[in-house]
C-alpha angles and dihedrals in degrees: 000000000000140000127233102278122291095296095079109161122176121219113241112247093241110104091350095168092053090048093049089053089060093059122092113176120070089230089059091057092050092048094045094050095039095239118154119225144173109245090217092058092044093049091055100039108023097123092044092049093049092046091050092048088052089052091051092048091049091056092058129084106214097173113130095007120128115255091244091058091047091051091049092049092048089051091051092047093052090048090049093048091048092050090051089064099031089065100038141017128270088248089063094057101032097197095166123075094235090058093045091051092054099044107139090205091056110058122212116285118257114269093036101093119190117220116186112236092234093059092050089059095051116100116250114265120223116231 
């Protein structure tokens, strides 16, 4: 496991959510929250990890909590999101809509018929 380069800088716990919103690169989140990671895992699954962390954050109600507790929970959520993808592939978790829509284990919903393009081009046959 590695840390985001040698310029690791932790976010102060004060207004941690606002500060996290100002970050852009996945490595910045890992550095800010002090979460170790393997660059190989992050290079393959960065968008999936960040999306999953966002899902975890959205499930929480942080109102009224002290900044230190919020920072600790954000740290735990990033670790959890990272572990989700460090131990299995993005196709296993399918966090993005495009992957959910094309899940071979989840057939198309009724009312959304699939017509192969080749059959649409065939002339109509008379019975």
